[in-house]
C-alpha positions as CSV (number, residue, x, y, z in Angstrom):
1,M,22.1,-22.0,-68.4
2,Q,21.8,-18.2,-68.8
3,I,18.3,-18.3,-67.4
4,K,19.3,-20.2,-64.3
5,L,22.3,-17.8,-63.7
6,G,20.0,-14.8,-64.1
7,T,17.5,-16.3,-61.6
8,A,20.3,-17.0,-59.1
9,L,21.6,-13.4,-59.4
10,M,18.0,-12.1,-58.8
11,L,17.6,-14.2,-55.7
12,A,21.0,-13.2,-54.4
13,T,20.1,-9.5,-54.9
14,S,16.8,-10.0,-53.2
15,A,18.4,-11.8,-50.2
16,S,21.0,-9.0,-49.7
17,A,18.7,-6.1,-50.4
18,L,19.0,-4.6,-46.9
19,Q,22.3,-2.7,-47.0
20,V,23.9,-0.2,-44.6
21,T,24.8,2.9,-46.4
22,S,26.2,4.9,-43.4
23,P,28.7,4.8,-41.8
24,S,31.1,4.3,-44.7
25,R,34.6,2.9,-44.6
26,G,37.1,5.2,-42.9
27,D,34.4,7.4,-41.3
28,K,35.3,8.9,-38.0
29,W,32.4,9.1,-35.6
30,D,32.2,11.2,-32.4
31,L,29.7,9.1,-30.3
32,T,29.2,12.0,-27.8
33,H,27.2,13.8,-30.6
34,S,24.4,12.6,-32.8
35,N,25.3,10.0,-35.5
36,E,23.0,8.6,-38.1
37,V,22.8,5.0,-39.4
38,T,21.2,4.8,-42.8
39,W,20.2,1.7,-44.9
40,D,18.5,0.7,-48.1
41,S,15.8,-2.0,-48.1
42,V,13.1,-3.6,-50.3
43,E,9.6,-4.9,-49.5
44,S,10.8,-8.5,-48.9
45,D,13.1,-7.5,-46.1
46,P,12.0,-8.0,-42.4
47,T,9.8,-5.3,-41.1
48,S,12.1,-4.6,-38.1
49,F,15.5,-5.2,-36.7
50,D,17.9,-4.3,-33.8
51,I,20.9,-2.1,-34.3
52,Q,24.2,-3.1,-32.7
53,L,27.6,-1.4,-32.5
54,V,30.3,-4.0,-32.7
55,N,34.1,-4.4,-32.8
56,E,35.4,-7.9,-33.4
57,H,39.0,-6.9,-33.5
58,V,39.4,-6.3,-29.7
59,N,39.5,-8.6,-26.8
60,P,36.9,-9.0,-25.4
61,P,34.8,-8.1,-28.5
62,V,32.4,-5.2,-28.3
63,V,28.7,-5.9,-28.8
64,K,26.5,-3.0,-27.8
65,T,22.8,-2.8,-28.7
66,I,21.9,0.7,-29.7
67,A,18.2,0.3,-30.5
68,T,15.6,-2.5,-30.7
69,N,12.7,-3.1,-33.0
70,V,13.7,-0.4,-35.4
71,Q,11.3,-0.2,-38.4
72,T,12.9,-1.1,-41.6
73,S,10.8,1.4,-43.5
74,A,12.3,4.3,-41.5
75,G,15.5,4.1,-43.5
76,S,17.6,5.8,-40.8
77,Y,18.2,6.0,-37.0
78,S,20.1,8.6,-35.0
79,F,21.9,8.0,-31.7
80,S,24.4,9.6,-29.3
81,N,26.2,9.3,-26.0
82,V,27.4,5.7,-26.4
83,A,30.2,4.6,-24.0
84,V,32.9,2.5,-25.8
85,D,36.7,2.7,-26.1
86,I,38.1,5.0,-28.7
87,G,39.5,3.0,-31.7
88,D,39.1,1.7,-35.2
89,D,37.5,-1.3,-36.8
90,Y,34.0,-0.6,-35.5
91,Q,30.9,-1.7,-37.5
92,I,27.1,-1.4,-37.4
93,N,25.1,-4.6,-37.5
94,L,21.4,-4.8,-38.4
95,V,20.2,-7.9,-36.5
96,S,16.9,-9.8,-37.3
97,T,14.2,-9.9,-34.6
98,E,12.2,-12.6,-36.3
99,A,12.3,-16.1,-34.9
100,H,12.4,-17.8,-38.3
101,N,15.1,-15.5,-39.7
102,T,17.8,-15.0,-37.0
103,G,21.2,-13.5,-37.4
104,I,22.8,-10.4,-39.0
105,L,20.8,-9.0,-41.9
106,A,23.3,-6.4,-42.9
107,Q,26.7,-5.0,-41.8
108,S,28.4,-1.7,-42.4
109,A,31.9,-1.1,-43.5
110,Q,34.5,-0.5,-40.8
111,F,34.8,3.0,-39.3
112,D,36.7,4.7,-36.5
113,V,35.4,6.0,-33.1
114,S,37.2,9.3,-32.4
115,N,35.4,10.2,-29.2
116,A,32.9,8.4,-27.0
117,A,30.9,8.9,-23.8
118,S,32.9,8.3,-20.6
119,N,32.4,5.3,-18.4
120,N,33.1,7.4,-15.3
121,S,29.3,7.9,-14.7
122,S,28.8,4.1,-14.5
123,S,31.7,3.8,-12.1
124,S,30.4,6.6,-9.9
125,T,27.0,4.9,-9.8
126,S,28.6,1.6,-8.8
127,T,30.7,3.3,-6.1
128,A,27.6,5.2,-4.7
129,S,25.7,1.9,-4.6
130,S,28.6,0.2,-2.8
131,T,28.8,3.1,-0.3
132,S,25.1,2.9,0.3
133,T,25.3,-0.8,0.9
134,T,28.2,-0.4,3.3
135,S,26.4,2.3,5.2
136,S,23.3,0.1,5.5
137,S,25.4,-2.8,6.8
138,S,27.1,-0.5,9.4
139,S,23.8,0.8,10.5
140,S,22.4,-2.7,10.9
141,S,25.5,-3.7,12.8
142,S,25.2,-0.7,15.2
143,T,21.5,-1.6,15.8
144,T,22.4,-5.2,16.5
145,A,25.2,-4.1,18.9
146,S,22.8,-1.7,20.7
147,T,20.2,-4.4,21.0
148,A,22.7,-6.8,22.4
149,T,24.0,-4.2,24.9
150,T,20.4,-3.4,26.1
151,T,19.7,-7.1,26.5
152,S,22.9,-7.6,28.5
153,S,22.0,-4.6,30.7
154,S,18.5,-5.9,31.3
155,S,19.9,-9.3,32.2
156,A,22.5,-7.8,34.6
157,S,19.8,-5.7,36.2
158,S,17.6,-8.8,36.7
159,S,20.5,-10.7,38.2
160,E,21.2,-7.8,40.6
161,I,17.6,-7.7,41.6
162,R,17.5,-11.4,42.3
163,T,20.8,-11.2,44.2
164,S,19.5,-8.3,46.3
165,S,16.3,-10.1,47.1
166,S,18.2,-13.2,48.1
167,K,20.4,-11.1,50.5
168,T,17.4,-9.4,52.0
169,A,15.7,-12.8,52.6
170,S,18.8,-14.1,54.2
171,L,19.2,-11.1,56.4
172,T,15.6,-11.3,57.5
173,S,15.9,-15.0,58.3
174,T,19.1,-14.4,60.3
175,S,17.5,-11.5,62.2
176,T,14.4,-13.6,63.1
177,S,16.3,-16.7,64.2
178,P,18.0,-15.2,67.3
179,S,14.6,-13.9,68.6
180,V,13.1,-17.3,68.3
181,S,16.2,-18.9,70.0
182,A,16.1,-16.3,72.7
183,T,12.4,-17.0,73.4
184,H,13.0,-20.7,73.7
185,T,16.0,-20.1,75.9
186,G,14.0,-17.8,78.2
187,A,11.3,-20.5,78.5
188,A,13.9,-23.1,79.4
189,A,15.4,-20.9,82.0
190,T,12.0,-20.1,83.6
191,V,11.2,-23.8,84.4
192,P,14.2,-24.5,86.8
193,V,13.5,-21.3,88.8
194,S,9.9,-22.3,89.4
195,V,10.9,-25.8,90.6
196,L,13.5,-24.3,93.0
197,G,10.8,-21.9,94.4
198,C,8.5,-24.9,95.2
199,I,11.3,-26.8,96.9
200,M,12.2,-23.8,99.0
201,G,8.6,-23.3,100.0
202,S,8.3,-26.9,101.1
203,V,11.5,-26.7,103.2
204,L,10.3,-23.6,105.0
205,A,6.9,-25.2,105.7
206,L,8.5,-28.2,107.4
207,L,10.7,-26.0,109.5
208,M,7.8,-24.1,110.8
């Protein structure tokens, strides 16, 4: 029984060999400056892991990945300028990157964040992006309106040209028609005069 209990303790110790030694409980971290996460490990631990800053005592919970594929043998990792809300109950998680061994490998004690990077830079970036998008949309709308105006002007010009051509043709036709009519009228008037001349000549011949 003692042998089995000793074996179980050895296995438990081996399984939980990876331990976070910093931050410690009650520490106050200023995330605008450099902070160092440290851990202890043994040869049987995974060769690498991700480091996450978490807070499960707020809504919504904070889960922010600080680093990926950190080598276990390094024993420490420093970081700074992380944007989170100031508060307590934060922890550091060492998360497995191996497909056959997923989950949290080790977790630090709870500590406080006394200062952190501002989120204003992210807001400014989003605002700038929104402004750029709006400007692009306005420019596109102006271009479309200009194109529509040009098209309308071209159509109006074409219509005016067609109308002017129609009027010119109508006037030409109107001017030509009286001439033709006058010509035909003159011809019609010439025929009776000739006939009358012949009759008068015959009458004079008989009288003589």
